[in-house]
N, C-alpha and C positions, 0 to 999 in steps of 0.2 A: 484815807490816804489814797492818792491817785498813783497807779502803777507808773514806773519809769518809762514804759513804752508808749504811754499816752503823753504827748507833749501839747502845749498850748498852741504851737505853730503848725502841727501836722496831725492828721487823723490816721494813725496806723491801725491796721485791722487787728482785731482781737477782742476779747471779752474779759470782764472782771466779774467775779462773784463775791457777794458779801451778804451778811445777814442784817435784817432790819426788823425789829419787833418780832423776832423769832422766825421770820420767813426768809427763805433763800431768794436772793435777788441777783439779777444778771443785767449788766449793761454791755451792749455790743455796738460795733460799727458795721453798717451794711457794706458788704464787699463791693457792690456795684456803684453806689453813689456816695458813700462816706458819711451818711447820716447816722445819728445815734438811734438806738432802740432800747427800751427798758422792759424787763420781764420779772415777774414774781411767781414763784412756785407756791400754789395754794395747797393747804392741807386737805385731806379727805373729809375732815369735819367742817370745812368751809361751805357756806351755801353756794359759793361760786365754783366748786369743784365739778368738773365735767359739764359746765353749762355752755349753751350754744351762743356763739358770737352774734348771730343774726336775728334772734327773736326777742331782743330786749332784756335779756338776763343781766346785762351789764349797764343798763341805763342809769342806775343810781351811782355809778362810779365816775367821779370827776377826775379825769386825767387828760393831759394834753392830747387833743384830737380824738379822744375816746379810745376805748379798748379796740385794738386791731388784731390781737392774737389770742387764741384760746384753744390750746392743743396739749396733748400729753408729751410733747417734745418741743425743743427749741427749733427755730427755723432751719438751722444748719445741720440738725441731727436727722438721721434716717428714722422715719415714722415706725418702721417695723422693728427697730431696735429700742424703742422708747420703753422706759420703765413704766409698767402699768399703774404704779402708784403715783406717778407724776402728773401734775396738771399746771401748765404755765399760762399766765395771763400777761399780755403785754400791750405796749403802745409804740408808736414810731414818730419820728420827726421829719417825715418826708411828704407832708401834705402840701397842697398847692399854695397855702398861705405861709408855709415854713421858710425860714431863711437859715441856712446852715451856720451863718455867722452868729445867730442868736443863741446857739446851743453850745455851751462849753462843757467841760467835764463835770464841773461842780453842779451845773444846772440839770444835766441829765441824771446824775446820781440823786439829786434832791427830788426830781420828779418821780423817779423810780421808788424812792422811799415813800413819797406821798401816795403812790399807787398801792404799795404794801399796806399803808395805814388805812386807805379807803377799803381795801379788800377785807381788812379785819374789823372795820367798824360799821360798814354799810350793810343794808339788807338787800337781798336779791328781790327785785320787784315782781318777778314772774314765778318765783319758787313757791 
């Protein structure tokens, strides 16, 4: 279910959290541009827990634009206050080829669920 503050006509800032296949997921709107981003918190038992964004660890993950976030906190949280057991993996829809009109609430939630499934079923190529 889509929260009432998310309308089809406007992109009000905010985030929603939900579980998919046992993983905590978050969909948010970037405050500067109004594009959607999707994040999944991976478990410590995941091969993607605390993996580096830039050395190919996420090459096996098929998500829109590739994985663009891999940190112990969400982008709007202060890094020093991050829960040490958290690890968030995410993607965004603000690439040069993206059109904000192509991403509605249902599609960003579906892509975030797909990311969760990928993180549960794919192997880390460099691990």
